[in-house]
N, C-alpha and C positions, 0 to 999 in steps of 0.2 A: 504494500500500500504506500502511496506517496501523497504528500500534502503539498499543494501548490498555492502560492499566494494569490489572492483575488486581484483582479485588475490586469493590466497589460504587462506587468513585470514578469509573470510566469516563474518567479523565483521558487526554487525548491525549499520548502520549510521543514520537511521531515520525510523519512523513508523507513519503512518497517517491512521485513520480508518473512517473518515467522508468525504472523497473525493468523488465527483461525476464527471463522465466524462462530458465534455461540447462538444456537437456535433457542428460541424461547421455550421454556419448559412449563408445561401446564401444571399449576400448583394443585396439590391434593387438597389444600385448604386455602381458598382465595380469601383475601382480606377485603372487607367492605366497611367504609366509615358509616356510622349510624348514630342517631340520637338515642342514647341509652340512659339518659338521666344520670343517676349516680353510679351506674355500673361501668366498669372499665371495658369489659368484653362480654360477649355472649355468643354461643353457638346457635346457628339457625340451620335446622335440619331440612327445611323446605318440605316439599310434598313428593311422595312417590320416589321417582328416580333422580330427584334433584341432588346436586352435590352439597356437601356440608359447607357452610360459609362461616368464617370467623368475623363477627361484627365487632368492631373496635370503636369506642366512643370517639366521635369526631372532635371532642374537646381536648383530647389527648394530643399534646404537641408532637408533630412529626410521627403520627401513629404508625405509618408504614415502617419507618426506620426503627422505631421503638420495638415493634413486634419482631423484626428481623434481626436486630443487632443488640438490643439491650439485654445483658445477661440476667439481670434480676427478673425482668418480665418473662423472658424465655424459661428461666428456671422455675418460676412459680406457675405460669400459665400453660405452657405447652404439654407438660406431663398430664395435667388435668384434662386438657383438650383430648389427648389420645385416650385417656381412661374413659371419658364421657362417650366418645365415638364408639369405642369397642363395646362398652356396656350397652349402648343403643343397638348396635349391630347384633350382638349375641343374646342379650337378655331381654330386650324389648321386641325387636323385629324378628329374632330367632332365625337369622339368615344362615343358610348352609355355607360354611367357610370354603367348601370345595367347589362352589359354583363360580366359574370364572366370569360369568356374565352378571353376577349379582350386584346390587347397588353398592355393597360394602367390599367388593373384591379387591379394590386397590388398597383399602385399609388393612385387609387381611394380609395382602402381599407385604405391606410395610411391616406389619407385626411379625411375619415370618422372617423378614430380613433382620429384624432386631433380635429375635429369639429363634434362630434357625433349627434348633434341636427339638422344638416343641410345636406341633401343629395345633391350630386353634380347635377347640372342641366344638362339636355340633350339639346344639341344644334343641330338643323338641318342644313343642308348645305345651305338652303335658309333662315336662321334665320334673323329676323329683329334686328335693332339696340338695342331695349330694351332687347331682349334675350341675346345678346352679352354682354350688360352692366350688366345684372344679373349674367352671368357666370363670368365676370371679377370681380364683387363684391364678389362673393363666393370665388374665388381664393384669393383675397386680405384678406378675413376673415380667410381662412385656413392658409395663410402665416403669418398673424399677430398672430394667436394662436400658431403656430409652433415656431415662433420667441420668443414669451413670455414664453411659457410653456415647450417646448421641448429643444431648444438649448439655451434658456435664452440669446438671442443675445446681447441685450444692456448691461446686467450685465457682460457677458463674455468679451465684448469689453472694457467696462470701467476698468475691472480688468486687462486686458492685457495692456491697455494704462497706468494705474497708476503704473504698474510694471516697466515701462521703465524709 
């Protein structure tokens, strides 16, 4: 890529030969500014096959940057987001985690990448308490691994707290 000065001079301002284009990646959790009153964030599950949306209070300064980069916000919010979505998928909607076309399949794929040695359990609508407890335990294991390995929740929160 080369950068040429505007106008008639045609002066070469910069040159880079090892750049690669980055294709936009569709987010598993789009961010949407919203009027949430005193709440900082809220999940919107939509209807039917809608994707889950993370609504963030529009009063929060630089909400997009805060969600993506603030270690305290990420450490406190993102594990709960994952927990809430997996609870909705398994315990409320009772979706079959092996269905590649299901509404929650991308979230189950994420969970499998976080906890590759444990498949998500299938929960029937007439599930017994032990099945529900097993699903809840699996969710907690996924969230614990996500918090420790992906968002490094405790480290990020400590870092943010010590910076104050």
